[in-house]
C-alpha positions as CSV (number, residue, x, y, z in Angstrom):
1,X,0.0,0.0,0.0
2,X,1.4,3.4,-1.0
3,X,1.4,6.4,1.4
4,X,1.3,9.5,-0.8
5,X,0.7,13.1,0.4
6,X,-1.4,15.4,-1.6
7,X,0.8,17.4,-3.9
8,X,0.3,20.8,-5.3
9,X,1.2,19.5,-8.8
10,X,-1.7,17.0,-8.7
11,X,-4.2,19.8,-7.8
12,X,-2.6,22.1,-10.4
13,X,-3.0,19.4,-13.0
14,X,-6.7,18.9,-12.2
15,X,-7.3,22.6,-12.4
16,X,-5.5,22.8,-15.8
17,X,-7.6,19.8,-17.1
18,X,-10.8,21.6,-16.2
19,X,-9.6,24.8,-17.7
20,X,-8.8,22.9,-20.9
21,X,-12.2,21.2,-20.9
22,X,-13.9,24.6,-20.5
23,X,-11.9,26.3,-23.2
24,X,-14.5,27.8,-25.6
25,X,-12.3,27.0,-28.7
26,X,-10.4,23.8,-28.0
27,X,-12.5,22.4,-25.1
28,X,-15.2,19.8,-24.7
29,X,-18.6,20.9,-26.0
30,X,-20.4,19.2,-23.1
31,X,-18.3,20.7,-20.4
32,X,-18.5,24.1,-22.0
33,X,-22.3,24.0,-22.1
34,X,-22.7,23.4,-18.4
35,X,-23.5,25.9,-15.7
36,X,-24.0,25.8,-11.9
37,X,-27.6,24.5,-12.1
38,X,-26.8,21.7,-14.5
39,X,-23.8,20.5,-12.6
40,X,-25.4,20.7,-9.1
41,X,-27.3,17.3,-9.5
42,X,-24.0,15.6,-10.3
43,X,-22.4,17.1,-7.2
44,X,-25.2,15.7,-5.0
45,X,-24.9,12.3,-6.7
46,X,-21.2,12.2,-6.2
47,X,-21.5,13.0,-2.5
48,X,-24.0,10.1,-2.1
49,X,-21.6,7.8,-3.9
50,X,-18.9,8.8,-1.5
51,X,-21.2,7.9,1.4
52,X,-22.1,4.6,-0.3
53,X,-18.4,3.6,-0.7
54,X,-17.9,4.4,3.0
55,X,-20.9,2.2,4.0
56,X,-19.6,-0.7,1.9
57,X,-16.1,-0.2,3.4
58,X,-14.6,-0.2,-0.1
59,X,-11.4,2.0,0.2
60,X,-10.5,1.7,-3.5
61,X,-13.9,2.8,-4.5
62,X,-13.8,5.6,-1.9
63,X,-10.6,6.9,-3.4
64,X,-12.3,7.1,-6.8
65,X,-15.5,8.6,-5.5
66,X,-13.6,11.3,-3.5
67,X,-11.8,12.1,-6.8
68,X,-15.2,12.5,-8.6
69,X,-16.4,14.8,-5.7
70,X,-13.2,16.8,-5.9
71,X,-13.8,17.2,-9.6
72,X,-17.2,18.8,-8.8
73,X,-15.5,21.4,-6.6
74,X,-13.0,22.2,-9.3
75,X,-15.8,22.4,-11.9
76,X,-17.9,24.8,-9.9
77,X,-14.8,26.9,-9.0
78,X,-13.8,27.1,-12.7
79,X,-17.2,28.4,-13.7
80,X,-17.1,30.9,-10.9
81,X,-13.6,32.1,-11.9
82,X,-14.8,32.5,-15.5
83,X,-17.6,34.7,-14.3
84,X,-15.3,36.7,-12.1
85,X,-16.6,35.6,-8.7
86,X,-13.9,33.4,-7.1
87,X,-11.4,30.7,-7.9
88,X,-10.4,27.4,-6.3
89,X,-7.8,29.1,-4.2
90,X,-10.5,31.3,-2.7
91,X,-12.6,28.2,-1.9
92,X,-9.7,26.6,-0.1
93,X,-8.8,29.8,1.7
94,X,-12.4,30.3,2.9
95,X,-12.6,26.8,4.4
96,X,-9.2,27.2,6.0
97,X,-10.4,30.5,7.7
98,X,-13.6,28.8,8.8
99,X,-11.9,25.8,10.4
100,X,-9.4,28.0,12.2
101,X,-12.2,30.2,13.5
102,X,-14.2,27.2,14.7
103,X,-11.2,25.7,16.6
104,X,-9.9,28.6,18.6
105,X,-8.5,26.2,21.2
106,X,-6.2,24.7,18.5
107,X,-5.4,27.7,16.3
108,X,-6.0,30.6,18.8
109,X,-5.6,31.5,22.5
110,X,-8.8,29.8,23.8
111,X,-8.2,27.4,26.7
112,X,-11.2,25.1,25.9
113,X,-13.0,24.0,22.8
114,X,-15.7,26.4,21.6
115,X,-19.3,25.2,21.3
116,X,-19.6,24.2,17.7
117,X,-23.3,25.0,17.4
118,X,-22.9,28.4,19.0
119,X,-20.1,29.3,16.6
120,X,-22.2,28.2,13.6
121,X,-25.2,30.1,14.9
122,X,-23.1,33.3,15.2
123,X,-21.9,32.9,11.6
124,X,-25.4,32.5,10.4
125,X,-26.5,35.6,12.3
126,X,-23.7,37.6,10.6
127,X,-25.0,36.7,7.1
128,X,-28.6,36.1,7.8
129,X,-31.2,37.8,5.6
130,X,-34.3,36.0,7.1
131,X,-35.5,34.1,10.1
132,X,-34.3,31.2,12.2
133,X,-34.7,28.7,9.2
134,X,-32.6,30.9,6.9
135,X,-29.8,29.2,5.0
136,X,-30.8,25.5,5.1
137,X,-29.9,24.3,1.7
138,X,-32.9,23.5,-0.6
139,X,-30.8,20.8,-2.4
140,X,-30.4,18.6,0.7
141,X,-32.2,15.2,0.6
142,X,-35.7,15.8,1.9
143,X,-35.4,13.7,5.1
144,X,-32.1,15.4,6.0
145,X,-33.6,18.9,5.3
146,X,-36.6,18.1,7.4
147,X,-34.3,17.1,10.3
148,X,-32.3,20.3,10.0
149,X,-35.5,22.5,9.8
150,X,-36.8,20.8,13.0
151,X,-33.5,21.2,14.9
152,X,-33.3,24.8,13.9
153,X,-36.9,25.5,15.0
154,X,-36.3,23.7,18.2
155,X,-33.5,26.1,19.1
156,X,-36.2,28.9,19.2
157,X,-38.3,26.9,21.7
158,X,-40.7,25.6,19.0
159,X,-40.6,21.9,19.8
160,X,-42.4,19.1,21.6
161,X,-41.2,18.6,25.2
162,X,-40.7,14.9,24.7
163,X,-41.0,12.1,22.1
164,X,-44.7,11.5,22.9
165,X,-45.7,14.6,21.1
166,X,-44.3,13.7,17.6
167,X,-45.5,10.1,18.2
168,X,-49.1,11.2,18.7
169,X,-48.7,13.5,15.7
170,X,-47.8,10.5,13.5
171,X,-51.1,8.8,14.5
172,X,-52.9,12.0,13.7
173,X,-51.3,12.3,10.3
174,X,-52.1,8.6,9.5
175,X,-55.7,9.3,10.1
176,X,-55.5,12.4,7.9
177,X,-54.0,10.4,5.1
178,X,-56.9,7.8,5.4
179,X,-59.5,10.6,5.3
180,X,-57.8,12.7,2.5
181,X,-59.3,12.9,-1.0
182,X,-57.0,11.6,-3.8
183,X,-55.6,15.0,-4.8
184,X,-54.7,15.8,-1.2
185,X,-52.9,12.6,-0.3
186,X,-49.5,13.6,-1.4
187,X,-49.6,16.6,1.0
188,X,-50.8,14.4,3.8
189,X,-48.1,11.8,3.2
190,X,-45.6,14.6,3.3
191,X,-46.9,15.7,6.7
192,X,-46.7,12.1,7.9
193,X,-43.1,11.7,6.8
194,X,-42.2,15.1,8.5
195,X,-43.8,13.8,11.7
196,X,-41.8,10.5,11.5
197,X,-38.6,12.6,11.1
198,X,-39.6,14.6,14.2
199,X,-40.1,11.4,16.2
200,X,-36.7,10.1,15.1
201,X,-35.1,13.3,16.1
202,X,-36.6,13.1,19.6
203,X,-35.3,9.5,19.9
204,X,-31.8,10.7,18.8
205,X,-31.9,8.8,15.6
206,X,-30.7,10.2,12.3
207,X,-33.6,9.5,9.9
208,X,-31.4,9.6,6.8
209,X,-29.1,7.0,8.2
210,X,-32.0,4.9,9.5
211,X,-33.7,4.9,6.1
212,X,-30.4,4.1,4.3
213,X,-29.9,1.1,6.6
214,X,-33.5,0.0,5.9
215,X,-33.0,0.3,2.2
216,X,-29.8,-1.8,2.5
217,X,-31.6,-4.5,4.5
218,X,-34.5,-4.6,2.0
219,X,-32.0,-5.1,-0.8
220,X,-30.2,-7.9,1.0
221,X,-33.4,-9.7,1.8
222,X,-35.0,-9.3,-1.6
223,X,-31.8,-10.6,-3.3
224,X,-31.9,-13.6,-1.0
225,X,-35.5,-14.3,-2.0
226,X,-34.5,-14.2,-5.7
227,X,-31.5,-16.5,-5.0
228,X,-33.7,-19.0,-3.1
229,X,-36.4,-19.1,-5.8
230,X,-34.1,-18.9,-8.9
231,X,-35.8,-18.4,-12.2
232,X,-39.2,-19.2,-10.7
233,X,-39.4,-16.1,-8.6
234,X,-41.1,-13.8,-11.1
235,X,-43.9,-16.2,-11.7
236,X,-44.6,-16.9,-8.0
237,X,-47.8,-15.6,-6.5
238,X,-47.8,-13.1,-3.6
239,X,-48.4,-15.7,-0.8
240,X,-45.4,-17.7,-2.1
241,X,-43.2,-14.6,-2.2
242,X,-44.3,-13.7,1.3
243,X,-43.4,-17.1,2.5
244,X,-40.0,-16.7,0.9
245,X,-39.6,-13.3,2.6
246,X,-40.4,-14.7,6.0
247,X,-37.9,-17.5,5.5
248,X,-35.2,-15.0,4.6
249,X,-36.1,-12.9,7.6
250,X,-35.9,-15.9,9.9
251,X,-32.4,-16.8,8.5
252,X,-31.2,-13.2,8.9
253,X,-32.4,-13.0,12.5
């Protein structure tokens, strides 16, 4: 296994590659046609692929996925530089400043670690243009964004006193889904999911991680069902598939 440090030439090479790809005369037509909005979905996708590699414990894949994510940072920075806003060096400088500011006991004269949430709240107040929920990214996965909205609202005192409140709200929202007309069901399902996230928050469970684990468990069990049944799986009726599912669950524990 090699042990290489990040070299400036490697970063310089990547920056040069992106500049060449974005060259309006000799560059790549696809890369030249992109803008922040069209690249943003790829950035989100690459971040999720990094998380997936970590979940699978695949270090080789993690290296590749981190490279893909780094490319996204370079891509956005190049487009910003072309428009005269900032360059990659400014991005790196800004995060360096932020990390030093948030660790005054390491990089400053403070004797004890600062409260991370208090520091972030102070930074938000400095650049806030709205209320307490200002600045929560719209592009976050919906479960994650719901969790952040609720945490931010809770800091203002707008929160259930314990987990029983959101649990009761879930039952209320289920009843509203049952009673809703077809064109209102999507909204009511959204309210139900929001309530589930709130309950998870009160139980100190990250809903995004919980759902990710549930997805992985379903995939494993479904694949085991297919393996047990072989080619006959697709033609099996629902009771037979349910029996397979229960058998797989029993094996998995």
